[in-house]
N, C-alpha and C positions, 0 to 999 in steps of 0.2 A: 348552814351551808348545804346546798343541794347535793344529795348523794348521786353518784354516778350509776347508770344502769348497767346490767350485764352486757358484755360484748366488748368490742374494740374501744379503746380510748378515743375520745373526740379528736379528730385529726389536728385541729388547731392547738389543743392542749399538748398533743404528742409533738407537734412541730416546735412548740416553745421549749419543751423539755430537751429535745434533741439539739436545739440551737445552743444549749448550754454545754453540750458534750463536745469539747474540742479534742480532736485526734491529732497528735503530733507525729505519729509514725507514718511517714509518707508511703510505706509499703501497703497500707490499707487503701485499696483503690476503690472498691465499692463500699460505701459507708452507709450508716443507718439513715433512714428517711421514710416518709409516708410512701407506701407503695414499693419499698425496697425490702425484700424479705430475706436476703442473704448478705453476707459480707465476702469480699474477695481480698486476699492478702498476697502480694507479689512475693514469690520465692524463686528467684532465678528466671528460668524460661517458662515457669508454670505459675498458676495461681492456686492457693489453697482456698477452697470454698467452704464456708461454715454456715450452718442453719440450725435453729432450734424452734420447736413448735409443740404445744400441748394438744391433747385431745380431752375435751371437757364435756361435750354433748353426749357422745355415744358411749354405751357400755358393752353391748354385744359387738364382738369382733374388734375390740378396742386396740388389740395388738396389731391387727392388720392396718387399721386406720393410721396409727402413729408412725409406722414405717413409711407408708406411701405419701402421707401429707408432708413429711419432711423431705422425702425423695423428690417430690414434685417441684419444690422450690429450688433444690439443687439442679434439677433438669432445666429450669428456666434460664440459667446462665450458660447452658450448653455443656454441662458437666454430667458425668456418670457417677452415682453414689458409690463410695468405697467403704466408709467406716461409720458405725452407728453406736451411740450410747443412749441409755434410756433410764429415766427415773420413774419408778412405779410406786404410786401412792394408793393404798388399798383401804376401804372403809372398815372401821373397827368392828361393826356389828354384823357385816355380811360377807366376810372373807373366809373361805375355806380352801382346802387344797385343790379342789376341782376348779375353782375360779382361777387360781394361780396357774394351774396346768393349762387351762384354756387360753389364757393370755400368752403364756410361753409358746404354745403351739402356733398361735396366729403370728407372733413375732417371728418365729423361725421360718414359717411358710412364706411370709412376705419377704423376709431378707433373702432367703434362698432364691426366690423368684427374680430378684434384681441383682443377684450376685454381690451382696453387700455383707461385710463382716460385723458381727456384734462384738464390740471391743470393751464394753464396761457399762457402768451405771450404778443405780442404787435402788433398793427395794425396802419398803416398810409398810406396816399397818398403821394408819394415821387416825388420830382422834379428830372427830368433827366432820368427816366426809360422809356423804350419803351415796356416793358412787365412786368407782375407780377413776383416777386421773393419771394419765401417762404423759410424760414430757420427754420428747426425743431431741437428740442432737446428732446431726449428720454432717460428715465431712467428705470432701472430694477434692480432686485435682483436675485442672483443665489447662491445656496449652494456652499460652498468652494470646496467640492469634485466633483462638477459638472462643474466647470469652464473649458472651452476649451481655452487653451493658445497656441499660435503658437510656443512657446518655446518647447513644447512637441513633435513637429514633428521630425522625424529622417529618415536617409537614409534607403531606402527599403520600406517606406510607399507607398501605392497605392494612386493615385490621381483620384478621381471620379468627375464627372460633372453631374448636373441635368439639365433637359429640353434641353438646347442647346443655340445657339447664332444666332442673337442678340435679346433677348426677348424685353427689353424696347425700344431699337432702332427701332424695327419694328413698335411699336405703335406710337412712336414719328414721324416717317416718314409719317405714315398714317394720323395722326392728323394735323401735321404742314405743310406737303408738298403734300397733297392729290392732289392738282391741277397739280403738276409736274408729278404725277404718272398716272393721268387719261387717258393720251393718250396711255399708254402701258399696263395698267392693268384694269381689270373689276371693276365696283363698288363693287361687292361681295368680290373681293380680298382686296380692301382697307378697307371695313367694317370689314372683318374678322381680318385684322391686327390691327384695332382699338380695337378689343375685346381682344387683347393680354394682356391688362392691367389686365384682370380678368381671361382669359383662353388662354394660360397656366398660366398667372398671373405673376406680378412682385414681389410677396411676396415669400420668401424662408423659412418662419417661420415653416410651416408644415414639410418640409423635414429635416430642421436642427434639430428640436426636435425629429423626428423619428430616425434620424441617431444616435443621442446621446443616445437614449433609447436602441438601438440595439447592440452597440458594442463600441470598443475603438477608439473614434474619437480624433485625435491629433490636427487638425486645420481645420478651415473653413474660406472661404473668399467669399465675394459677389462682383463680378466684375461690377463696375459701369463705370465711365468715363475711356476711354481707352479700354473698352471691355474685352473679355475673355483673349486675349493675355496679356494685361497689368495686368489683375488680377492674372494670373498665375505667371508672373514675380514678382509682389508684394508679392505673397504668398511665393515664394522661398526666396526673400530678407528678409522678416520678419522672416523666419525660419532659416536663415543663412545656407541654403543648396542649392545644385544644383537640377536640374530637367530635366527629359527627357519626352517629351510629343509627342504623335503621332497624327499629324494633322488629319489623315484619321478617327480617332476615335471620333473627336469632332463633335457632331451633329450640323448641320446647318439648321435652321428652315425656312421653306417657309411660307408666301411670303417674309420674311425679307431678305433672301439672294438675291432674284431676285430684290427687291427694291434697295439693296446696289449696285448691278451691274448696274442698271438703273441710279443711282445717282452718280456712281463713287466712292463708299465707300468700304473699306475693312470690311467685317462682323466681323472679329476677333478683329478689333479695334473700333467697334461701341458699344456704351453703352448697357449693358446687365443685368441690375437689373432683378431679377427673375431667373437668373442662380446661382447655388451654387457650389463652388469648395470645396471638402472635402478630407482631408488627413487622411488615416486610416491605422491601422496596417494590414499588408497583410493577416494575418490569419482571420481577421474580415471583410475583404472587401466584400465578397459575401453576408454575412448576412446583412450588412448595405445596400448594393444595393437592396436586396430583401425587406428590411424594407421600404425604400423610394418608391420602386415600388408598395408596398402594399397600399400606399396612392394615387395611380393613377398618379405618377410622374415619368417620365423617368429618368434613372440613368445609366451612362456608366463609365467604367474604361478607362482612356485615357493616363495613364503613371505612372511614379514613381518618388519619390524623390531620389536624388543622393547626394554624397558628394559635398560640396561646390566647390571644385577644378575642378569638371567636368563641371561647368557652367550651365546656364539655357538654355536648348536646345529644339528646335522644329524640329521634323523629318517630312519632307514634300517632297513628290515626290522622295523618296529614298535618300534624302540628309538631313544632320543634320546641322542646322544653328542656330545662336543665336536667342532666342525668341524675336520677334519684340515687341516693345512697342510703345504706342501712348499717349504721354503726352498731346497732343491735340486730344481729342476724334474726331473720324471721323465725327460724327453727327454735330459737331460744324461748319464744313465747309459749311453746308447748311444754316447757319444763318448769314453769312457775308453780 
């Protein structure tokens, strides 16, 4: 039997597995599916939002990553993170008190920055690991009339993107593969890329809440593993719609794009937490773009949602092709 590659499960396999998962509790309103990264459970006039996500690529600043990656998906349904739990698995041969203290400091700094409480978790030194792995679980509440559900997306919606690609991947390359980049890039370039964790930043909380306050937001999605291209594909799949995206309008951020070229990676398939995809009513698109920009965050219109039968399409170099997807994130090839 063919072994699976590192990265996300094949979406067809995942869909088959989830089809066997019957949820009888009608209070579960947002349910698991391809492109659906949180669940929402009705509790009176509010929804409880729950999310879990691991950090498996990064080792430097891993505590910072695990908080913001989970908070980002909470933000995509219009909620503000409130409670956090974390499982910390540490490598048997390379763990000392300094490593533990560094992870703790990053966790605390990230949580304090978004006013979220650390409520529990688990820690252990684990046999068989070659790097730390952190698994976060984040909870929040949102008023029923504020929930952003991808089911609301419709043909004709504009697709907006914040910041560009690949935000998180740029930082990971600089932290984890700085030695490979040193021959072709200056120390200033590598150091600037490391700062991408905080500037432009891998959090999308500010822009997500600003967009929701400014107009009619139908869906939001945070492209992580598989990059912006896979994130767009997942957004369309979760909405049961097609999509036409213009590649020339997708902002590609330096030095991340040049790093990708040097290391042989496709920037559209490279992990990009910190980028936010937003589907909005066409009449509100400009107001929402301006609201995001007023927070000092770049925001561009890159295409529109189409009927499902038209497919998920990327227009590049004058040609329309199926949107590429990257079940194995490009960045993972650097860790083989």
